[in-house]
N, C-alpha and C positions, 0 to 999 in steps of 0.2 A: 147700318152701314158704316157708324163712328165705331160701332163696339167691334165689329170686323176687322176695320183698319189698325184697331187700336191693340187688338188679340194677336195679327200679323205682325203690327209690328214690336212686340213682348218676347215673342217667340224666335221671332229675331235676333232681340238683344241677345236672350238666353243662350244661342246656337253659337253668336261670335264669341261670348266668354266661357261656354262649356267644350266647345271643340280643339282650343290651344289646352287644358287643363288634361283633355281626355289624351290627349295625342304626346303631354309631357308622362304621364302615367305608365302610357304605350312604352312610353321611349325610358322610364325609371324600371317596367321590365322585363323589356329588353336587356339591360344593358345589365340587373339584378340575374336574370338567367343565365348570360353569358361570361359574368363573373363564376359562377356555378358550376360551368361548362370548365372553365377554364383551372379553375379549384380541383375537382372530381378529374379532368387527367392527368394534372399536375402530381395527386394524390397516386393514383393508379403506376403513373410513372415511376413514384418512388418505391410503390411496395415492389413493383418488379423489380426494381435495382436491389432492395435490400431480399428481393427472394433470388438472387440471384449472386449476392456476397454471400449467404449463409448457405448457399451448395456448395460454393466455393471452400468455404469452411469447414463445413461438413463434410465435404471429401476428403479431406486429412484424417489417415485411419490412425486411432489412438495404441496404446499400448493395456496387454490386463491389466485393469486397473490397481493390482498388484502389487506391480513392478516400478510403480511410480512413487511407493515407499524408498525414504532416501537411507538407510541406516549411519552410511560414512556420512556424518554433515558437512565434512571437509571438501565434499564434490560441489557443495550449495558456493563457495566462495574464493575458486580456482587457487591455491596456498604456495603454487610455486612462482605464482605472480610477486604475492608481497616477500616473498624469499630473496628475488631479485634486488630489493633494498640494502640486502646485507647487514640491517640491522637486529641483532638479535633480543634487542629490548623492545621493540616492536614487536617480533615474533612470539615473543610470552605474552607479550598485553594479549595480542589476539586468542593464542590460546588459552589464557585466561578466559576472557571473553567467551569462547567457542564452551566452553564449562561450568561457567556458571553466571553465565548472564542472564538475568530473570524473562527479558521479550523470547530470548532461543528458546526457555525451556517451555515459554505458555505459546510459542507457534507451534511447535513438537507436539504438545499436549490439545493442540487444535486441531490437528492432523490427524491425532488416534481418535480424537471425538469422533471425528469424520468419518472415521475407519470403521469404526463402532456401527454411526449410522447406514454408511452401507449393507454392512449385516443385518441390522436390525431391518429394514426395507427386505433382504433377500427374503427373510421370514414367511414376508406374505404369500409367497410368492408358493410354499410350502403347506401341505397340511396339516391341522392344527387337532392335534389329540388329547384330551381332558380325562384324568381317571379319579372318580368317587370312589369313597369308604363309608358306610351307615351299618349302625346296628341298634335295634333295641328291643325294649321288654316291654310288653302289658299285658296287666291283669283284666280276665273278663269274670263280670260278676254272674252265680248263678243264674242261669236260663229255663225256664221249663220246668223238667223232671230232672236236672242235672243239680245237685245241688251242692257239688263241690265250685269251688271258683276255679277256674284255669290259667295258666300264668303262658303267653305266648313271646317266645323268643325270635326274633328276626336277622338276618345279616343282608347286608345291600353294595355291591360292589357294579355301579354303572363307570360304562367308556363309552365317551363319546368322540366322536370325529365330526372332523368340518374341514374342507375345500372348498376353496374358488375359483372355481377352470377361467384358466385365463385365457381365453379364444381368442380374444381381442390383444391380447399382451399388452393392457393397461398398466397390472400389478409388473412387469418387466420393464415396460419404458418408466413406470417411478423407481426402480433401484437402477435404470439407467442414467436418469436423472440424477440420482442419491451420488453415484458415482462421480460424475462430472462434478457434483461440490466438496468431493474427496479430492477430486484433483487441480482444485482451485484452491482449496486448504495449502496446500502441497506449494501450489506458486505464491502461496504469501507465505508460506513459511520461508522458501525461499528470498523472495523480499528482505523478507526481517532478518534475515544471516548476512544479505549485503550489504543491507543498511547499517547492522549493530559494529559489521566489521568497515565498514567505511568513515563512521562515527569514529572508531577506535583508531581509525588513524588518522583523519583530520584530525583531531583532538589532542593529539600523539604530538605531530610536527607546529601543531600550533604553541605546545608548551616548549617545544625545541628553538621555535621562535623567538618567545617572550627570553627564553631563558639568555640567546644569545641578544637580544634587542636590550634588556633589562641590564648584563653586563656593560654592554657601551653608554647605555645612560649613566648608567652611574659614573664611567670615565667624561661622561659630557658635562654632570654637575658639577666632578671637582672640576672641570675645568671652570666653568662659568666662577664658581668660587672664587678662581685663583683670578679670573678676569676681571671680577667683581674689587676683588683686594684689591687687587692692581689700578683698575679704575680711582676705588676710594681713592690710595695714599696719591694717583697724578691732579684729582681732585684738590686735595689739601694743599698740593704743591703750587696749584693754581693753572696747572696743565689742561686738565680737562673738566668742562663743564657739570655742573651738578645734575644736570640732564641727560647729561652720558650715563653718567653714573647710579642715577635713577635706572635706568633703562637696562644697564646691565646688572641690577638689583633683582630688576623686574625679570630678567631672563632666568638668574638663575634659582629665582623662588619657583618658574612656572615649568621648570626642571624636573626641581622636585618634587613636584605636583602629579609630574605625568610619570616616573617614577614612582608614585605610590599607587598610581591610579592601576601603569603595568602589573605590578607585584598583586593588585587583588585580582586584576584579569589572569594570573597565572594560578592563585589559590582555586577560582573560581573551575578552571579550566582542569585544572586537578581533582577537585573534587568529581567534575563531573567522566573525568577517565577511572574515579576508582567507582562508582556506578556501575560503569558499561562493561567492567571488567567484574564487578560482584563482588567488590570489597565495600571494607567502611573506609567512609571521607578520613578519617581517624589516622589511617595507613599511609597520608601521603605523602610524608616527609621521608615517606623509605621508596617511594618512586623512581625507580634509575631510569634515562635515557641518555641516550647521543647527545655527543657532542655537537654541534655547529659545524666545528671547525673537521671534523670526519664526513660526515656527509658529503658524497663523492655525489653528485646530480649532473647528468648529462642529456641530455633533451632527446628523446627517442617515439617520440608520438608520430605517426604518419603523418604524412599531407594530406591521406582522403582515408575517409570509413565509407566501403558500402552501405546505402542503405536496409539492404537484406542483415545487419549484424542486429535489427531492432526485433527479430525473431525469439531469439535467443534470452530479451528480457523478459521478467517474470511476470511482468505485467500484463507485458503482449500475449503471453501464455494464458493465462487468466481467462484475459479479454475472450481470447477465440473461442475457451474453454465455457465461459459464460453465456459463447454466444450461442454454442451448440447446448446448452442445457435449457434455456428458454424456448426454444427450437422444441426441445422433447417434451416440456411443460404444455407448449400450448399446445401439442397432440394430446397429454393425458386430457388435456381437460376438453377436449373435444369426445374423448372416449368414454366421458363424462355421462356423456349424454343415452349408451348405448346401455343396455341391458345388464345386472348382475347376475351371473348361472352360479349358485352354490351346490354343492353336493353333501349333504348330512348324513352318520352314520350312530346308530345306537345299539351297545349290547350289554344291556342289563340280567347280573346276574344277581337269584332274589332266594335265600334260603334261611329256614331255624337254626342248622348249624354249620359253621365252618367247613369240616366233612362234606354235605351235600350239595356247600356254596356252586363246585363250577361244572356241574349236572345237566346234563344237556334240555333234564325234565323244568329243573327251576332258572331257567333262562329266558330271555328276551332279545331277536335280533329282530333291528329293521333298519333300512335304509331309506331315502327320499332323496328327493332335486325340486328347487325352486329357479324361478326366472324372474327378476325383481327388474321393472323397467321405472324409470323416474318418469312422471308424467306431465307432474307440478309442482315447484321447489321454492315460489314464488321469487323467481327472476335468479336466487343464483348461482344455478350452471351458467348463465348466459353471463351475469356479470362476471364469475370465474374466467370463461374463457377471454372475456375481452380486457381484463386482471390482466393474462400470462399473454395477452396479442400488444399490451402496453410495455409489457416488458420484455419482449420479444425485441419490439423496435425500440426501445432504450438500449438494449443490449447492443444491438447494431450501432445506435451515436455513438454508447461507448466503446466500442472497437474502431470505428471510423477516428473517435477523439483518442485515444490512446496510440494510435499509427501517427497523428500529426505529433504529438505531444515525446512521442519517443523519438522522433525526426529532429523536432527542435531541440530536444536537450542533450543528445549525442554534438549536433550540429554545434550547441551553445559552448558544450564543454570540450570540442575541439579546438574553435576557435579562441576561446579564453585563452590552451595553451598555450597555440601559436601567439596572441597578441602578449602573455605575459614572457612567455621568450624573446620572444624583440626586444620586450621593454629591462629584461635583465642584462642583452645583450648590452644595451645602451647605457645603463647605471651603472656596469661593469664596467666600461671602457670610462666613463665620467670618471671614476674610484679609478680607473689607474692614471688619469690628467691627474686627479685630484692630488693623486702623491705623489705625482713629479713635480708637481707645484708644492708643495706642502715643503716637499726634497729642497727644493730652489731656493724656500723663503728661510728654510732652517741653516742652508748657507751663508746667506744673508745675515742671521742673525749671530752667526758664529764670527760676521767679518764683522761685525758692528754695526750694521746699513741701517738695521731698522729693532726694534724693541721687542722685548716679549713680549710686550700686550698683545702687537699685532702676530707674532709667533703663535699665542693662544688663540687666537680670534679663525687664523690658518685651520688649527689643530682642528676645533672644532666643525667647523665644514666639512672638514678629512673625515672626521667619525660620526656625522650626519649619513655623510653618503655610504659611509660603512653599516650602519644601521639600514640605512632604503635597501641595500645589495643583497642583506642579508635575509632582510622581507621576501623580498622579489623571489630571494631562492626557495626559501620554503613555499611563496604561494604557488612555482611551478609544480612543487613537490603532490601539494595539496589540488592542484587540476588534474593533474595524473590520475588522484585517487579518486576526483571529480567524473571526468572518464571512463575511469573502469566501472566505476556504479551507473555511470550514464548506458553504457552498450551490455549489461550485464554480465559481469568479469573478464571477458576479454573484448581485445580489440586488435 
């Protein structure tokens, strides 16, 4: 009886401990299954969205691939937009870059390379014919009753033909995919042209900015030197403290340091411009540019730009093209599982002499067909299909990213241009007031109310504002170039 009671108690204890564990395990399994279902549903929804996006992109008709080749490269850069600046020096540098820049030449060569790749792939859709020729001579020793040694001459001319019957259009799809790669290379070429020309304009106007700033800085340095000398004289007379004199000397030295740094920056920019136009940096001393005073800047940027402007950007066009290519590559990977049907032909002409080579009795004609079906490839075909599906998904994500980045860059360029123009207007007003104040100060100096030191300090303030206005003006011009680049040359 005791054994029975002990067994019942032990069993009850085990059940009390095991039931919560079992419940927890079931709960965990239920939660895991639910999470898997949600992830699977989310994946299906994403795949459906990707397919719909691909259908919309695929529905856009493309031109015949040969029409994508651009012979007049000026079509890439919208040259009339640059000519509106009325700057012959800038126009000349752009023309030199178009002709001599090495990056542009390499971009055009890359397009030619992809164009030939299309032709090479198209050859796989056509039959292949090979022709051979062989001749020989052989000496036969005496055999049997024939005591003479025989000599045999032979000439052979085999003609072989092979053709892969593209009934599933696999090779045709490969050719289409290669055409898309060619179209993408044209977009890359256009992007390179826009980037190089924009760089030429940006570097050029930065040089013009430094020309003006260096000129103003030299006046500031001379003025600070005069202020320091006046301070030193007043210090000797006990009018100015040594501390103020040292501050004036420090300001003078700092101005010299800034001037040296500006000249260094100008040389670096001139070297960059030389490389962009395909010239040697040794010739930078002969590089002409417009004077700041001759720049006629006026704000002509629109208040709003439609988001549709991004469709003319080369990176947007390329992302569309690469998405189409990725879809075709997936289709090709699926067709790799289908059988390959080949047709082969042979014509062999064989004779002892050339004169009788092409006679019917010395020829052999044969034709054959075959079909091969891949059965086991160690998982290579499945892996290739999965790779292309991954590339397709990456192409979709890249297309979506390019859309967002393109809109962001247009908005950034537009907003920066607007804000810099407002800043320029404020600084121009500041300069006008500072100039007016300096005129009153100069009048006081002529009347003997203030010292020459006070006049020099007011003039320095005026020069600093003048330098700032010059810098802001060129900032606004460079903002126009950035907007030109962000919108794909037209806005």
